[in-house]
PLY file of the C-alpha trace (Angstrom):
ply
format ascii 1.0
element vertex 87
property float x
property float y
property float z
element edge 86
property int vertex1
property int vertex2
end_header
-11.70 -16.01 -1.41
-11.94 -13.77 -4.44
-13.65 -14.67 -7.69
-11.42 -14.21 -10.71
-12.35 -14.35 -14.35
-10.12 -16.64 -16.46
-7.95 -13.84 -17.83
-7.29 -12.51 -14.32
-6.33 -15.99 -13.09
-3.98 -16.36 -16.07
-2.40 -12.99 -15.27
-1.75 -14.05 -11.66
-0.42 -17.43 -12.78
2.01 -15.95 -15.32
3.30 -13.28 -12.93
3.75 -15.89 -10.19
5.70 -18.14 -12.54
7.75 -15.29 -14.05
8.06 -12.53 -11.41
9.56 -9.30 -12.68
9.70 -10.49 -16.28
6.70 -8.63 -17.72
5.66 -5.01 -17.90
1.92 -4.37 -17.89
1.81 -3.86 -21.65
4.22 -6.74 -22.31
2.05 -9.20 -20.43
-1.05 -7.97 -22.24
0.70 -8.35 -25.61
1.78 -11.88 -24.78
-1.65 -13.01 -23.57
-3.52 -11.67 -26.61
-0.89 -13.01 -29.02
0.22 -9.67 -30.42
2.46 -9.98 -33.47
4.82 -7.46 -31.89
5.51 -9.89 -29.01
8.80 -11.62 -29.85
8.84 -14.66 -27.54
6.03 -17.01 -28.52
7.39 -19.88 -26.41
5.16 -19.10 -23.42
2.27 -21.60 -23.23
-0.08 -18.70 -22.47
0.91 -16.84 -25.66
-2.26 -16.01 -27.59
-4.54 -17.70 -25.08
-6.81 -14.64 -24.99
-6.90 -13.61 -28.65
-10.57 -12.71 -28.22
-9.58 -9.91 -25.78
-8.01 -6.57 -26.66
-4.69 -5.50 -25.19
-6.49 -2.60 -23.56
-8.98 -4.95 -21.86
-6.20 -7.22 -20.57
-4.22 -4.19 -19.36
-7.34 -3.03 -17.51
-7.55 -6.44 -15.80
-3.87 -6.15 -14.86
-4.49 -2.68 -13.42
-7.44 -4.00 -11.41
-5.24 -6.71 -9.88
-2.55 -4.13 -9.07
-5.16 -1.80 -7.57
-6.59 -4.61 -5.44
-3.11 -5.43 -4.12
-2.73 -8.84 -5.79
0.18 -7.63 -7.95
2.72 -4.84 -7.67
5.24 -3.10 -9.89
8.93 -3.40 -9.07
11.54 -0.67 -9.58
11.66 -1.41 -13.32
7.84 -1.19 -13.61
7.59 -4.93 -14.11
4.90 -7.02 -12.45
5.58 -9.03 -9.31
3.20 -11.11 -7.19
2.22 -10.09 -3.69
2.71 -12.84 -1.11
-0.38 -13.77 0.87
-0.65 -15.74 4.08
-1.75 -19.37 3.71
-5.40 -18.49 4.37
-4.69 -16.06 1.55
-7.00 -14.70 -1.06
0 1
1 2
2 3
3 4
4 5
5 6
6 7
7 8
8 9
9 10
10 11
11 12
12 13
13 14
14 15
15 16
16 17
17 18
18 19
19 20
20 21
21 22
22 23
23 24
24 25
25 26
26 27
27 28
28 29
29 30
30 31
31 32
32 33
33 34
34 35
35 36
36 37
37 38
38 39
39 40
40 41
41 42
42 43
43 44
44 45
45 46
46 47
47 48
48 49
49 50
50 51
51 52
52 53
53 54
54 55
55 56
56 57
57 58
58 59
59 60
60 61
61 62
62 63
63 64
64 65
65 66
66 67
67 68
68 69
69 70
70 71
71 72
72 73
73 74
74 75
75 76
76 77
77 78
78 79
79 80
80 81
81 82
82 83
83 84
84 85
85 86
């Protein structure tokens, strides 16, 4: 089992709930509550205002690099399925 920091767990949760909906930068904008993010209806919007977009994007890239997330053909984030004994 891997240890995730709260922002990484939130990233995985959002991508699992909304596969293919977010680009890397879009997800980072939403999580930090960027004013340029148009849809504030997500419950996670602004949850990590104390993080920078760059820091959240780095956490996203770590999860992609570790194989927990992938990019689809439109460069949007999708979850990677794991067996039941999983992470």
